C-alpha positions in Angstrom: 82.9 -46.1 85.1 86.2 -44.2 85.5 87.9 -43.6 82.2 91.1 -45.2 83.5 89.4 -48.5 84.3 89.1 -49.2 80.6 92.5 -49.4 78.9 91.1 -48.4 75.5 89.4 -45.4 77.0 92.6 -44.5 78.8 94.6 -44.7 75.6 92.2 -42.5 73.8 92.2 -39.9 76.6 96.0 -40.0 76.8 96.4 -39.6 73.1 93.8 -36.8 72.8 95.4 -35.0 75.7 98.8 -35.1 73.9 97.3 -33.2 70.9 98.4 -29.7 71.6 98.3 -26.8 69.2 100.9 -24.1 69.4 101.8 -24.8 73.0 98.4 -24.4 74.5 95.5 -26.8 75.1 92.8 -26.9 72.4 89.5 -25.5 73.8 87.5 -27.7 71.3 89.3 -30.7 72.7 88.4 -29.7 76.3 84.8 -29.3 75.3 84.8 -32.7 73.5 86.2 -34.4 76.6 83.6 -32.7 78.8 80.8 -33.8 76.5 82.2 -37.3 76.2 82.4 -37.7 80.0 78.7 -36.9 80.2 77.7 -39.6 77.8 76.3 -43.0 78.9 78.9 -45.8 78.9 77.3 -47.7 76.0 77.4 -44.5 73.8 81.0 -44.0 74.8 81.8 -47.6 73.8 80.0 -47.1 70.5 82.0 -43.9 69.7 85.3 -45.6 70.6 84.7 -48.8 68.7 83.1 -47.2 65.6 84.9 -43.8 65.3 88.0 -43.4 67.5 89.6 -46.8 67.2 89.4 -46.9 63.4 91.0 -43.5 63.3 93.9 -44.6 65.5 94.4 -47.7 63.4 94.3 -45.7 60.2 97.0 -43.4 61.6 99.2 -46.3 62.7 98.9 -47.7 59.1 100.2 -44.4 57.6 103.0 -44.2 60.2 104.2 -47.7 59.4 104.1 -46.9 55.7 106.2 -43.7 56.2 108.8 -45.7 58.1 108.9 -48.4 55.4 109.2 -45.9 52.6 111.8 -43.6 54.1 114.1 -46.7 54.2 113.2 -47.8 50.7 115.5 -47.8 47.6 113.3 -45.1 46.1 114.1 -42.7 48.9 117.7 -43.7 49.0 117.9 -42.4 45.4 116.5 -39.1 46.8 113.1 -39.6 45.3 110.6 -38.1 47.7 107.3 -38.5 45.8 106.3 -41.7 47.5 106.3 -40.0 50.9 103.8 -37.3 50.0 100.7 -39.4 50.5 101.6 -40.9 53.9 102.9 -37.5 55.2 99.7 -35.8 54.1 97.5 -38.5 55.8 99.6 -38.3 59.0 99.2 -34.6 59.2 95.5 -34.8 58.5 95.0 -37.4 61.3 95.4 -35.7 64.7 96.3 -38.9 66.6 98.8 -39.9 64.0 100.3 -36.4 64.0 100.7 -36.4 67.8 102.3 -39.9 67.6 104.7 -38.9 64.9 105.7 -35.7 66.7 106.3 -37.8 69.8 108.3 -40.4 68.0 110.2 -37.6 66.2 111.4 -39.9 63.4 114.1 -38.0 61.4 113.1 -34.8 63.2 109.5 -35.0 62.3 108.4 -32.6 65.0 110.7 -29.8 64.1 110.1 -30.3 60.4 106.3 -30.2 61.0 106.6 -27.1 63.2 108.7 -25.3 60.6 106.4 -26.1 57.6 103.0 -25.9 59.2 103.2 -23.7 62.3 105.8 -21.2 61.1 104.8 -21.7 57.5 108.4 -21.7 56.2 109.4 -24.3 53.6 112.9 -25.6 53.7 113.0 -25.6 50.0 112.0 -22.0 49.2 111.3 -22.6 45.5 108.8 -25.3 46.4 105.3 -23.8 47.2 103.8 -26.9 48.6 104.7 -27.5 52.3 104.1 -31.3 52.0 106.5 -31.6 49.1 109.1 -29.4 50.9 108.7 -31.5 54.0 109.1 -34.8 52.2 112.2 -33.5 50.4 113.7 -32.5 53.7 113.0 -36.0 55.2 114.8 -37.7 52.3 117.7 -35.3 52.5 118.0 -35.8 56.3 117.9 -39.6 56.0 120.0 -40.1 52.8 122.2 -37.1 52.1 
């Protein structure tokens, strides 16, 4: 079966292809796609249903939570602590990270690049990049 014949498989392939590190394709991702293509269809379906689909759903949950919290009264008072958990979970989930970078909510892509690729915190007195990133999101949205 061709991967594009199954919409869920096509979504997984499209999202995994969009995960790019530092402007070049990830060789581990290429190897994983090659191995996946060689698996029997029932094993592919099992992997998608039991591993990939739950990870995509988990990422979507954290993205929704981020969008709700950034508009909350707490963030409007420039309190950023509530954002640390969803931002951390988004960054740890490759599909959620790719989606947030594509959505680019409040400049997520440039903020992520600055803090985690170039390793420069916006708030230099803050050592933790997650905290600095959340502080920047709140300032971008509410200041």
